C-alpha positions as MATLAB code, in Angstrom:
seq = 'XXXXXXXXXXXXXXXXXXXXXXXXXXXXXXXXXXXXXXXXXXXXXXXXXXXXXXXXXXXXXXXXXXXXXXXXXXXXXXXXXXXXXXXXXXXXXXXXXXXXXXXXXXXXXXXXXXXXXXXXXXXXXXXXXXXXXXXXXXXXXXXXXXXXXXXXXXXXXXXXXXXXXXXXXXXXXXXXXXXXXXXXXXXXXXXXXXXXXXXXXXXXXXXXXXXXXXXXXXXXXXXXXXXXXXXXXXXXXXXXXXXXXXXXXXXXXXXXXXXXXXXXXXXXXXXXXXXXXXXXXXXXXXXXXXXXXXXXXXXXXXXXXXXXXXXXXXXXXXXXXXXXXXXXXXXXXXXXXXXXXXXXXXXXXXXXXXXXXXXXXXXXXXXXXXXXXXXXXXXXXXXXXXXXXXXXXXXXXXXXXXXXXXXXXXXXXXXXXXXXXXXXXXXXXXXXXXXXXXXXXXXXXXXXXXXXXXXXXXXXXXXXXXXXXXXXXXXXXXXXXXXXXXXXXXXXXXXXXXXXXXXXXXXXXXXXXXXXXXXXXXXXXXXXXXXXXXXXXXXXXXXXXXXXXXXXXXXXXXXXXXXXXXXXXXXXXXXXXXXXXXXXXXXXXXXXXXXXXXXXXXXXXXXXXXXXXXXXXXXXXXXXXXXXXXXXXXXXXXXXXXXXXXXXXXXXXXXXXXXXXXXXXXXXXXXXXXXXXXXXXXXXXXXXXXXXXXXXXXXXXXXXXXXXXXXXXXXXXXXXXXXXXXXXXXXXXXXXX';
ca = [
     230.373  271.460  132.677;
     232.168  268.733  130.689;
     233.690  271.397  128.420;
     235.063  273.204  131.450;
     236.598  269.977  132.786;
     238.202  269.231  129.407;
     239.555  272.795  129.213;
     240.930  272.461  132.767;
     242.691  269.179  131.948;
     244.176  270.606  128.760;
     245.425  273.649  130.658;
     246.866  271.417  133.399;
     248.633  269.311  130.786;
     250.121  272.448  129.251;
     251.307  273.793  132.605;
     252.804  270.438  133.522;
     255.383  270.550  130.718;
     258.263  271.068  133.108;
     261.562  272.518  131.978;
     263.719  269.410  131.876;
     267.453  269.829  132.206;
     270.395  270.436  134.522;
     272.193  273.239  132.722;
     275.748  274.518  133.063;
     275.574  278.113  134.363;
     278.350  279.092  131.935;
     275.990  278.346  129.027;
     272.796  279.933  130.397;
     273.208  283.072  128.265;
     273.523  281.077  125.034;
     271.083  278.223  125.684;
     268.444  279.164  128.236;
     268.163  282.835  129.120;
     265.415  283.765  126.658;
     263.288  280.776  127.697;
     263.874  281.553  131.366;
     262.742  285.140  130.856;
     259.535  283.896  129.248;
     258.942  281.731  132.341;
     259.409  284.675  134.704;
     263.132  285.259  135.307;
     263.963  288.909  136.012;
     267.753  288.520  136.250;
     270.357  288.825  133.520;
     272.553  285.847  132.669;
     275.472  287.805  134.148;
     273.652  288.078  137.455;
     273.357  284.283  137.560;
     276.915  283.440  136.524;
     279.844  285.801  136.288;
     283.577  285.383  136.774;
     284.371  289.070  137.137;
     281.371  290.305  139.115;
     279.304  289.164  142.061;
     276.608  286.723  140.937;
     274.302  284.024  142.265;
     276.984  281.370  141.812;
     279.035  283.053  144.550;
     276.304  282.311  147.105;
     276.067  278.590  146.260;
     278.434  276.044  147.789;
     279.034  272.356  147.552;
     278.411  271.439  151.181;
     280.693  268.632  152.299;
     281.058  265.916  149.703;
     277.494  265.343  148.641;
     275.090  268.243  149.223;
     274.484  271.872  148.359;
     274.253  274.914  150.594;
     273.663  278.635  150.149;
     275.056  281.731  151.829;
     272.221  283.735  153.386;
     274.073  286.472  155.252;
     277.069  288.759  154.908;
     278.643  286.827  157.782;
     279.059  283.484  156.045;
     275.833  281.901  157.323;
     274.963  278.757  155.350;
     271.556  277.133  154.930;
     271.370  273.485  153.910;
     269.254  270.424  154.679;
     269.005  268.813  158.099;
     269.804  265.486  156.471;
     272.927  266.993  154.890;
     274.183  268.167  158.265;
     272.861  265.103  160.070;
     276.235  263.410  160.455;
     277.732  266.563  161.951;
     274.790  267.062  164.296;
     275.107  263.423  165.333;
     278.861  263.735  165.913;
     278.234  266.404  168.566;
     275.384  264.479  170.188;
     275.580  262.403  173.349;
     272.962  261.028  175.698;
     273.591  264.111  177.890;
     273.546  266.574  174.970;
     271.175  264.954  172.500;
     271.104  267.503  169.679;
     269.422  264.971  167.388;
     266.440  264.751  169.709;
     266.436  268.285  171.122;
     267.972  270.423  168.404;
     270.873  272.836  168.688;
     270.967  276.625  168.487;
     274.034  278.819  168.917;
     272.967  282.163  170.340;
     276.340  283.753  169.522;
     279.493  282.972  167.533;
     281.284  281.453  170.520;
     278.663  278.708  170.839;
     279.052  277.507  167.246;
     280.555  274.019  166.936;
     283.490  273.093  164.642;
     283.242  270.045  162.355;
     286.400  268.190  161.445;
     286.641  267.467  157.732;
     283.590  269.492  156.713;
     284.220  271.813  153.752;
     282.465  274.551  151.794;
     283.430  274.575  148.119;
     282.868  277.810  146.159;
     282.912  277.822  142.359;
     285.356  280.408  140.987;
     285.058  279.757  137.248;
     284.122  277.327  134.471;
     285.993  277.027  131.178;
     285.324  274.894  128.106;
     288.553  272.934  127.479;
     287.053  270.429  125.040;
     289.236  271.483  122.115;
     292.427  271.275  124.162;
     291.662  267.663  125.002;
     289.806  266.348  121.957;
     292.512  267.599  119.562;
     294.930  265.184  121.257;
     292.628  262.156  120.901;
     291.814  259.917  117.943;
     289.478  257.058  117.074;
     292.328  254.563  116.848;
     293.035  254.826  120.586;
     291.845  252.108  122.907;
     289.641  253.374  125.733;
     292.481  252.705  128.181;
     294.906  254.823  126.141;
     292.242  257.452  125.604;
     291.514  257.733  129.313;
     295.223  257.875  130.121;
     295.681  260.732  127.651;
     292.660  262.574  129.036;
     294.068  262.214  132.566;
     297.463  263.487  131.418;
     296.000  266.516  129.630;
     293.590  267.227  132.481;
     296.441  267.341  134.976;
     298.320  269.869  132.858;
     295.211  272.051  132.599;
     294.452  271.734  136.322;
     298.035  272.507  137.331;
     298.046  275.608  135.160;
     294.757  276.797  136.649;
     296.036  276.434  140.218;
     299.559  277.786  139.682;
     300.405  280.659  142.041;
     297.084  280.421  143.917;
     295.364  278.280  146.543;
     292.513  277.110  144.343;
     291.545  273.557  143.503;
     290.690  272.500  139.962;
     288.895  269.667  138.244;
     288.485  268.826  134.565;
     285.154  267.032  134.242;
     283.868  264.926  131.358;
     280.461  265.632  129.800;
     278.216  263.776  127.374;
     280.057  260.486  128.028;
     283.450  261.912  127.081;
     282.428  264.122  124.154;
     283.089  267.437  125.953;
     285.310  268.622  128.821;
     285.102  271.600  131.172;
     287.514  272.998  133.745;
     286.070  273.918  137.154;
     288.100  276.025  139.567;
     287.132  276.125  143.257;
     288.034  277.855  146.491;
     287.584  275.432  149.392;
     287.033  276.579  152.979;
     287.807  274.082  155.735;
     286.432  275.754  158.861;
     282.664  275.218  158.811;
     280.765  275.344  162.111;
     277.333  274.193  163.202;
     275.037  277.122  164.015;
     271.564  275.667  164.340;
     269.416  272.602  163.758;
     265.841  271.775  164.703;
     265.112  268.571  166.614;
     264.725  265.477  164.442;
     260.995  265.547  165.193;
     260.970  268.616  162.912;
     264.038  268.104  160.704;
     263.202  264.440  159.989;
     259.441  264.532  160.560;
     257.976  261.554  158.715;
     261.417  259.871  158.513;
     261.417  256.687  156.407;
     257.645  256.560  155.937;
     257.443  259.986  154.303;
     260.843  259.852  152.588;
     260.412  260.525  148.822;
     256.699  261.126  149.423;
     254.210  263.944  148.959;
     252.413  265.505  150.790;
     255.433  266.299  152.965;
     255.724  268.183  156.264;
     259.422  268.044  157.067;
     261.428  271.036  158.288;
     264.536  269.687  156.577;
     267.057  272.449  157.270;
     270.184  273.182  159.283;
     272.478  276.179  159.620;
     276.262  276.346  159.461;
     278.817  279.143  159.138;
     281.918  279.390  156.960;
     284.993  280.833  158.647;
     288.136  282.268  157.033;
     291.414  283.729  158.228;
     291.843  287.475  158.760;
     292.504  287.908  155.013;
     289.270  286.163  154.040;
     291.123  283.082  152.763;
     290.586  279.384  153.544;
     292.248  278.151  156.721;
     292.125  275.187  159.058;
     290.016  275.606  162.191;
     291.345  278.291  164.509;
     289.827  280.438  167.225;
     291.401  283.360  165.356;
     289.322  282.726  162.244;
     286.456  285.081  161.454;
     283.121  284.648  159.657;
     283.551  284.740  155.881;
     282.297  287.790  154.021;
     281.009  286.220  150.796;
     280.935  287.932  147.418;
     277.188  287.415  147.350;
     274.509  286.172  149.719;
     270.884  285.471  148.964;
     268.117  287.832  150.027;
     265.284  285.949  151.746;
     261.713  286.455  150.554;
     258.728  285.934  152.843;
     256.378  286.903  150.027;
     255.692  283.288  149.087;
     254.554  282.075  145.689;
     251.491  281.153  143.703;
     250.714  278.360  141.292;
     252.629  278.898  138.057;
     255.272  281.184  139.574;
     258.811  280.902  138.226;
     261.213  278.805  140.319;
     264.929  278.229  139.791;
     267.414  275.976  141.568;
     271.211  276.151  141.576;
     273.229  273.350  143.099;
     275.471  270.331  142.704;
     273.453  267.347  141.402;
     275.521  264.218  141.904;
     274.723  261.856  139.056;
     272.107  261.000  136.459;
     272.022  258.507  133.594;
     269.537  260.078  131.190;
     271.256  258.571  128.137;
     271.176  255.030  129.539;
     270.045  252.461  126.983;
     267.212  249.972  127.347;
     269.779  247.291  128.180;
     270.918  249.250  131.227;
     267.333  249.861  132.290;
     266.597  246.147  132.040;
     269.585  245.297  134.259;
     268.500  247.853  136.871;
     264.899  246.636  136.979;
     265.567  242.928  137.127;
     268.893  242.514  138.889;
     270.914  245.351  140.399;
     268.148  247.347  142.110;
     266.353  244.365  143.733;
     269.685  243.033  145.008;
     270.658  246.289  146.702;
     267.189  246.608  148.233;
     267.343  243.066  149.615;
     270.739  243.559  151.288;
     269.969  246.980  152.724;
     266.631  245.804  154.085;
     268.469  243.226  156.181;
     271.010  245.764  157.445;
     268.306  248.212  158.429;
     266.331  245.612  160.358;
     269.403  244.636  162.392;
     270.382  248.230  163.134;
     266.846  249.364  163.943;
     266.388  246.609  166.523;
     269.492  247.648  168.464;
     268.823  251.368  168.027;
     265.344  251.047  169.484;
     266.624  249.022  172.425;
     269.310  251.509  173.530;
     269.269  255.301  173.007;
     273.073  255.467  173.059;
     273.204  252.982  170.198;
     270.415  254.939  168.523;
     272.546  258.087  168.539;
     275.667  256.279  167.360;
     273.943  254.622  164.426;
     271.518  257.410  163.482;
     273.579  258.810  160.631;
     274.598  255.384  159.300;
     271.005  254.194  159.354;
     269.771  257.310  157.551;
     272.375  256.905  154.815;
     271.496  253.272  154.174;
     267.759  253.872  154.401;
     267.652  256.797  151.986;
     268.808  254.858  148.955;
     267.186  251.616  150.066;
     263.853  253.324  149.534;
     265.169  255.164  146.466;
     265.927  251.923  144.626;
     262.506  250.538  145.526;
     260.909  253.653  144.076;
     263.157  253.752  141.018;
     262.322  250.171  140.067;
     258.633  250.844  140.548;
     258.818  254.015  138.471;
     260.808  252.440  135.647;
     258.178  249.720  135.343;
     255.100  251.883  135.803;
     256.218  254.571  133.369;
     257.434  252.032  130.792;
     260.891  253.584  130.596;
     262.338  250.401  129.075;
     259.869  250.609  126.192;
     260.528  254.334  125.719;
     264.272  253.694  125.514;
     263.643  251.021  122.904;
     261.753  253.554  120.770;
     264.672  256.001  120.967;
     267.039  253.205  119.944;
     264.788  252.234  117.024;
     264.821  255.837  115.773;
     268.604  255.950  116.209;
     269.021  252.709  114.251;
     266.828  253.979  111.401;
     268.813  257.223  111.248;
     272.147  255.354  111.257;
     271.086  252.920  108.532;
     269.946  255.752  106.240;
     273.529  256.858  105.544;
     276.621  254.727  104.748;
     278.990  257.035  106.636;
     276.789  257.004  109.716;
     276.498  253.226  109.463;
     280.278  252.891  109.363;
     280.626  255.060  112.483;
     277.603  254.092  114.565;
     276.366  250.832  113.043;
     277.626  248.510  115.795;
     277.021  250.783  118.764;
     273.757  249.315  120.062;
     274.640  245.686  119.340;
     277.936  246.160  121.191;
     276.090  247.656  124.158;
     273.640  244.749  124.165;
     276.459  242.190  124.209;
     278.285  243.978  127.017;
     275.208  243.972  129.234;
     274.842  240.228  128.756;
     278.328  239.796  130.224;
     277.696  242.361  132.958;
     274.576  240.514  134.048;
     276.714  237.462  134.866;
     278.746  239.486  137.384;
     276.161  241.897  138.786;
     275.318  239.786  141.831;
     278.949  239.398  142.887;
     279.577  243.104  142.489;
     276.476  244.140  144.435;
     277.141  241.691  147.251;
     280.814  242.623  147.409;
     280.031  246.327  147.758;
     276.987  246.045  150.033;
     277.843  242.933  152.094;
     281.625  243.111  152.325;
     282.883  246.663  151.868;
     279.763  248.191  153.449;
     278.810  245.189  155.545;
     280.355  244.367  158.923;
     282.322  247.457  159.892;
     285.189  245.400  161.280;
     285.892  244.330  157.689;
     286.000  247.931  156.489;
     288.387  248.921  159.278;
     290.629  245.930  158.621;
     290.791  246.692  154.897;
     291.927  250.259  155.614;
     295.177  248.792  157.030;
     296.192  247.259  153.674;
     298.498  250.164  152.827;
     300.335  249.816  156.118;
     300.619  246.065  155.612;
     302.218  246.607  152.189;
     304.698  249.169  153.481;
     305.698  246.998  156.458;
     306.392  244.150  154.048;
     308.394  246.284  151.597;
     312.053  245.445  150.964;
     313.042  248.789  152.448;
     310.187  250.075  154.623;
     309.954  253.870  154.831;
     309.890  254.731  158.542;
     308.512  258.235  157.978;
     305.740  256.914  155.746;
     304.864  254.240  158.297;
     304.680  256.871  161.032;
     302.273  258.960  158.946;
     300.141  255.910  158.270;
     300.070  255.025  161.964;
     298.821  258.486  162.846;
     296.177  258.526  160.105;
     294.969  255.045  161.018;
     294.816  256.001  164.679;
     292.507  258.900  163.767;
     290.429  256.661  161.498;
     290.057  254.109  164.286;
     288.962  256.826  166.711;
     286.234  257.873  164.272;
     285.269  254.247  163.718;
     284.822  253.390  167.394;
     283.154  256.684  168.325;
     279.963  255.588  166.586;
     280.182  251.851  167.052;
     278.527  249.027  168.942;
     280.266  245.654  168.720;
     277.167  243.454  169.327;
     275.450  245.210  166.411;
     278.465  244.685  164.180;
     278.615  240.986  165.073;
     275.013  240.638  163.874;
     275.742  242.603  160.698;
     278.831  240.558  159.872;
     276.941  237.303  160.469;
     274.053  238.292  158.202;
     276.190  239.821  155.443;
     278.537  236.838  155.166;
     275.556  234.501  154.959;
     273.854  236.578  152.256;
     277.048  236.667  150.198;
     277.514  232.908  150.552;
     273.942  232.090  149.575;
     273.523  234.474  146.632;
     276.823  234.975  144.793;
     277.649  232.315  142.166;
     279.965  229.771  143.778;
     282.662  230.103  141.122;
     282.829  233.862  141.840;
     283.413  233.450  145.594;
     286.802  233.096  147.318;
     287.717  229.437  147.758;
     289.074  230.188  151.240;
     285.717  231.662  152.267;
     283.837  228.587  151.084;
     286.239  226.387  153.051;
     285.804  228.581  156.143;
     282.042  228.079  155.961;
     282.445  224.326  155.477;
     284.788  224.044  158.487;
     282.190  225.807  160.615;
     279.328  223.716  159.170;
     277.509  226.802  157.887;
     277.364  228.471  161.313;
     277.874  232.120  160.301;
     277.388  233.404  163.828;
     280.238  231.184  164.973;
     282.426  232.538  162.173;
     281.649  236.122  163.169;
     282.190  235.466  166.880;
     285.563  233.852  166.172;
     286.660  236.790  164.026;
     285.790  239.273  166.753;
     287.465  237.159  169.435;
     290.762  236.919  167.553;
     290.999  240.102  165.452;
     293.141  243.091  166.437;
     290.439  245.255  164.828;
     287.707  244.258  167.273;
     288.321  246.884  169.976;
     290.020  250.278  170.239;
     292.467  248.865  172.786;
     293.610  246.115  170.429;
     293.987  248.537  167.532;
     296.032  250.944  169.635;
     298.274  248.138  170.906;
     298.867  246.992  167.331;
     299.642  250.506  166.077;
     302.242  250.937  168.799;
     304.056  247.873  167.478;
     302.809  247.177  163.914;
     303.727  243.937  162.179;
     302.894  242.692  158.682;
     302.678  239.120  159.991;
     300.073  240.116  162.586;
     297.945  241.885  159.948;
     298.153  239.091  157.397;
     297.195  236.436  159.962;
     294.356  238.510  161.359;
     291.028  236.737  160.633;
     289.184  239.936  159.677;
     292.005  241.217  157.461;
     292.685  237.872  155.778;
     288.984  237.378  155.036;
     288.378  240.834  153.592;
     291.611  240.508  151.634;
     290.360  237.229  150.144;
     287.142  238.969  149.088;
     289.155  241.836  147.573;
     291.394  239.516  145.570;
     288.431  237.526  144.289;
     286.609  240.713  143.328;
     289.629  241.928  141.356;
     289.829  238.568  139.641;
     286.142  238.730  138.720;
     286.547  242.270  137.424;
     289.247  241.177  134.991;
     286.484  239.457  133.038;
     284.783  242.837  132.682;
     287.783  244.898  131.577;
     287.300  244.493  127.820;
     283.481  244.698  128.006;
     283.803  247.876  130.093;
     286.063  249.439  127.452;
     283.566  248.509  124.759;
     280.701  249.973  126.797;
     282.516  253.270  127.434;
     283.312  253.684  123.737;
     279.818  252.661  122.634;
     278.068  254.957  125.103;
     280.222  257.869  123.955;
     279.370  257.183  120.318;
     275.681  256.672  121.122;
     275.419  260.083  122.790;
     277.430  261.709  119.996;
     275.087  260.135  117.471;
     271.960  261.268  119.311;
     273.221  264.851  119.293;
     274.095  264.619  115.624;
     270.691  263.117  114.858;
     268.879  266.044  116.535;
     270.948  269.141  115.682;
     268.212  271.606  116.723;
     267.632  270.105  120.168;
     269.231  271.682  123.222;
     271.013  268.852  124.981;
     272.042  269.040  128.625;
     274.727  266.794  130.136;
     274.198  264.212  132.853;
     274.806  265.394  136.389;
     278.348  264.817  137.680;
     278.614  266.868  140.902;
     279.286  270.123  139.050;
     277.165  273.241  139.472;
     273.940  273.256  137.476;
     270.884  275.433  137.021;
     267.367  274.083  136.598;
     264.166  276.071  136.274;
     260.435  275.534  136.096;
     257.265  276.501  137.927;
     255.578  276.063  141.282;
     252.964  273.477  140.354;
     250.624  270.761  141.609;
     250.272  267.339  139.961;
     248.016  264.340  139.390;
     249.834  261.203  140.629;
     247.123  258.724  139.669;
     243.628  258.466  138.315;
     241.194  260.648  140.303;
     243.934  261.929  142.643;
     245.161  265.513  142.826;
     247.980  266.850  145.015;
     248.142  270.521  145.894;
     251.475  272.303  145.477;
     251.816  273.420  149.101;
     251.451  271.823  152.533;
     250.858  273.534  155.851;
     251.181  272.858  159.566;
     247.641  271.539  159.461;
     249.124  268.426  157.862;
     251.659  268.047  160.664;
     248.865  267.913  163.203;
     246.915  265.444  161.057;
     249.903  263.112  160.887;
     250.806  263.325  164.575;
     251.262  259.949  166.264;
     252.834  260.071  169.769;
     253.451  256.302  169.620;
     255.476  256.459  166.408;
     258.869  258.206  166.616;
     258.572  259.255  162.972;
     255.477  261.380  163.656;
     256.009  262.838  167.127;
     255.217  266.571  167.241;
     257.089  268.687  169.817;
     254.864  270.245  172.478;
     256.049  273.755  171.711;
     255.243  273.363  168.027;
     251.721  272.256  168.915;
     251.379  275.236  171.223;
     252.460  277.683  168.515;
     250.046  276.087  166.069;
     247.156  276.230  168.521;
     247.775  279.939  169.058;
     248.399  280.546  165.338;
     251.519  282.339  166.513;
     253.221  282.402  163.118;
     254.618  285.934  163.174;
     255.091  287.512  159.738;
     255.645  284.136  158.088;
     252.052  282.955  157.542;
     250.333  282.872  154.156;
     247.631  285.427  153.397;
     244.968  282.956  154.491;
     246.619  282.742  157.928;
     248.009  279.213  157.523;
     251.683  278.351  158.087;
     253.272  276.853  154.935;
     255.703  273.975  155.347;
     256.698  272.573  151.946;
     255.965  273.132  148.259;
     256.428  271.616  144.811;
     258.124  272.827  141.660;
     258.773  271.296  138.252;
     262.530  271.783  138.547;
     264.880  268.952  137.571;
     267.050  267.735  140.465;
     268.733  264.631  141.862;
     270.930  263.532  144.770;
     273.495  266.235  145.524;
     270.861  268.934  145.042;
     269.809  268.408  148.653;
     270.029  271.801  150.320;
     269.924  273.708  147.028;
     268.235  277.109  147.112;
     264.904  277.537  145.383;
     264.806  281.069  143.981;
     262.076  283.248  142.553;
     262.467  285.295  139.384;
     264.357  288.023  141.235;
     266.926  285.658  142.700;
     265.382  285.729  146.170;
     265.315  282.629  148.357;
     261.855  281.066  148.741;
     262.854  277.574  149.889;
     265.431  274.822  149.800;
     265.142  271.551  147.917;
     265.303  268.312  149.845;
     263.578  265.526  147.939;
     261.885  264.200  144.844;
     258.449  262.624  144.640;
     257.706  258.892  144.726;
     255.791  258.752  141.449;
     258.841  259.920  139.475;
     261.658  257.976  141.133;
     262.824  256.901  137.691;
     263.892  260.507  137.168;
     267.631  259.869  137.236;
     267.176  257.781  134.108;
     264.147  259.384  132.448;
     262.529  262.748  133.213;
     258.728  262.582  133.428;
     257.392  266.135  132.974;
     253.818  265.472  134.074;
     254.883  263.743  137.288;
     258.372  264.835  138.284;
     258.442  267.368  141.115;
     261.010  268.811  143.473;
     259.930  268.867  147.128;
     261.239  271.902  149.010;
     260.859  273.266  152.505;
     259.308  276.738  152.471;
     261.714  279.417  153.694;
     258.863  280.882  155.753;
     258.640  277.658  157.757;
     262.415  277.725  158.233;
     262.259  281.287  159.566;
     259.256  280.457  161.751;
     261.144  277.565  163.401;
     264.267  279.679  163.935;
     262.317  282.660  165.235;
     259.248  281.370  167.055;
     260.247  277.834  167.977;
     263.953  278.275  168.789;
     263.915  281.946  169.726;
     267.187  282.428  167.831;
     266.622  286.104  167.023;
     270.377  286.501  166.492;
     270.066  284.398  163.340;
     267.007  286.236  162.048;
     268.780  289.572  162.554;
     271.597  288.470  160.220;
     269.354  287.893  157.235;
     268.446  290.227  154.390;
     264.693  289.652  154.518;
     262.654  291.099  151.668;
     259.363  292.452  153.034;
     256.052  291.208  151.695;
     254.788  292.863  148.544;
     251.201  293.626  147.651;
     249.782  290.519  146.032;
     246.541  289.658  144.300;
     244.643  287.232  146.529;
     243.144  285.238  143.684;
     244.798  281.834  143.420;
     246.150  281.743  146.983;
     245.453  278.210  148.275;
     242.855  277.945  150.984;
     244.318  274.747  152.502;
     240.851  273.436  153.208;
     241.551  269.955  151.831;
     241.692  267.045  154.274;
     245.247  265.669  154.460;
     246.132  268.273  151.810;
     245.202  265.984  148.937;
     242.092  266.114  146.841;
     240.282  263.203  145.221;
     238.719  264.270  141.953;
     235.881  262.155  140.561;
];
């Protein structure tokens, strides 16, 4: 028996070696295709990424400014996460039409809802332009001059790529400035809401379950991309028609088994895998705890008012979700960095690097000071981390009246100019009027008074005195430390306190009025002090940029046979691995799939995070799952894979070896929250909602047959029953002794 257990653990360890990396699709053929085929990929590299022919890349979009979506019909239908579309769902919600609470389903095209400012960005092509840029750079350049030259060259390349067309282009830096690639996009600006489940499904578990497994969240929403009659991007118009994409994903209801190939394509936002131990130390001991502390206070204030008034709850739902998501993320990241000893692992890498550098005089001349320079920079950065964190979180993202006031700085400057440009001022007035409308649409002044009070007090009490504005310290002294009084006075006297005051000001703008405004003058004092503080970091920042670039270059030189992947930077990437369970702690095993059984186990009618809709309970009781159930009759909800993702991948398609959609990614797991800095193959998992659960909700729960009829659904194939999970475990987790 013991031999069998040892064999099982060895096999599990082997299977758990996830395929780390967020790979550029342009380089799949050269770097990854053979390995992917061994894992179970059935597609050619050309079928994944092609400029001249339809490929998977043509079905993947950057949804808005921070998520991913995929085209799942020939009529421009987009699938993404509920939390990615949350702000748009919220913007259409009122107490009378509460789409957050009740869901929304368009039963025809005419019922679909437009979303101002929402875009769908399609990748047209990628090109390696490293030589064009690096040939114009040299080691004698300062980092400022180097960056200026890169910007100059990038603009020339981008302008050439977008000449005589309507594309957008971006030259992005990779490997800390050691390589450069040109990305060309087609951006559609008419994207409409098609369907969304109620939050009791789309956010089931909310903050408690966020970043956790087992998970039972139906985190999906549906949108549609519209184009003009020629199939080109256009502003919203009733004359626009659904886009006919070059490729859309077929949808598989065949499911998966343990060890099956899984691939994700999307737009991961940012990782820091080449961060040194000095950066890890700063995150663990200073920056992360500070952000958590500030956001915890904000959330408590907002939650109290949201719970007391449903209208306020709707207005602040999206703001709260945005703050909460990364509040919990930084808690988990700090915990993971400590628990997994990432700091110590980074030190080992740096020791190996130092030994390699010191073994050769030429390497020592080039790389010898890199790590010591980085260490010295972080010592300086540590002195200013508190002021930066509190400035960003407590001032810029603190009381919203401060943010609105600061947005008028451009108008103030133009009004004060020697020769004010009347046309420019008129444009600014119109833009600021729109910004103010958006600001006050989702706003509650009593809540903002509380936020401003708390944020000013936290800044005052935690930022080093010599890094605070003198005028702010005097303001606090004059008011004898009464921060509520300060906030109340600002709101009583500021033109930015109400929509009526803002509108009256915009009708007759004056630089004197802005500059004397208590909200504007205070935020301006914070801005000036922040800029002054940052001057002390200019030279250290240059040193850090240069040293990081050399460190990464040296690592790649040190390991010439290793396949390196670049950090995420909001460009399209491919990651692949397997559907797989994991062991989060001693004697604990988590299965790789959850079912509706877990939803019913978690139900708590007295906790808004775990309310289960009556209709969902009815469908479960009847086992009315349609063709979407697993072979054992259970309804799958979410599953795990060893794929490598981060923020920005939310909404990314999870594909099987044939390029068929089996789910969409929406989270990572708590035990591996250090993943943006260090990938942990035995623990790191992507949490995805099963496409069968998505279809079940659309079909059986919402009755939106019109949406189901659009899809290219691949029928179930004959499958060997061995290995299909029985879902007999209580709470879908197993304790192994």
